N, C-alpha and C positions, 0 to 999 in steps of 0.2 A: 557418340556423334552429338554435336551441339543441337539444341532446340532451334537455333536460328541458322538457317542455311542461306548463304549468299553466293550467287553466281552472276557477275556483272551487276545488272540492275535488279535481279531477281532475289527476293527475300521472302521465304515461305511464310514467315509470320505476318507479313504485310500484304503479300501478293496472291494469297490463296485462302479461300473460305469454303467450308463444307456446307452443303444444303441437303434437304431431304428429297428434293425432286428438281428436275430441269426447269420447270416453270417458275419455281421460287427463286432459283438462281438467276434466271433471265430477268425477272421482275426487279430483283435487287440491283442488278447491274444497270439496267436501263433507267430505273427510277433515280439513280445517282449519277447518271451520265458517265459510267465507267466503261471503257473498252476492255475487251478480253475474250475469253473463251469459256464455255461450259464443257467440262469433261466428265466422262463416266470412267471411274477407276476400275481396276480388275475385280475389286471386292463388291462392285455394284454401287458404291457411294458416288455422290455428285460433288464436284469441286468447281468453283468459279475461280479463274486465274487471270492475272494481269496480262497485257500484251507482251511483257518481257519474259513470260514463261518459256523456259528452255525446253525445246522438244525432247521428250524422253525422260524428263525428270520423274514423272509418274510413269514408270514402265508399263507399256501396254494400254495406257489410257486411250479412250476413244473420244474424239471431239464430237459433241452433240450439236453445238451451235457456236457461232462467232457473233460477238456483240460489237458493233461499230457505231458509236454515238457521235463521232467526230470530236470527242473530248479525250480525256485520258484517265488513268486511274493511278492514284498514288498510294492508297491504303484501303483495300477492300475488306480488310479484316474487322473494321469497326461496325 
C-alpha cells in the first residue's frame, strides 16, 4: 500500500496529523483556522483530520470534537 492515500480530496499525508492529546489537536487546528475533526483511534491515539475525511477511513475511530473556524484546511500536516 502506498504511503500516500487519496480518496477524492482526502490525502492522508496532508489531511491527517497525530497528536498526544485532544487539547493539543484542538489548539493546533483553531490557532491555524483549520476546520476538521479530532478523532480518537482504536489504539487510543489522537488524529486531527480535514473536513474531507472520509467516514470510516480510520475504522472504529470516535469523534471527540469538531472544529469549525469558518475557514478551511488545505495541509494540516505542517
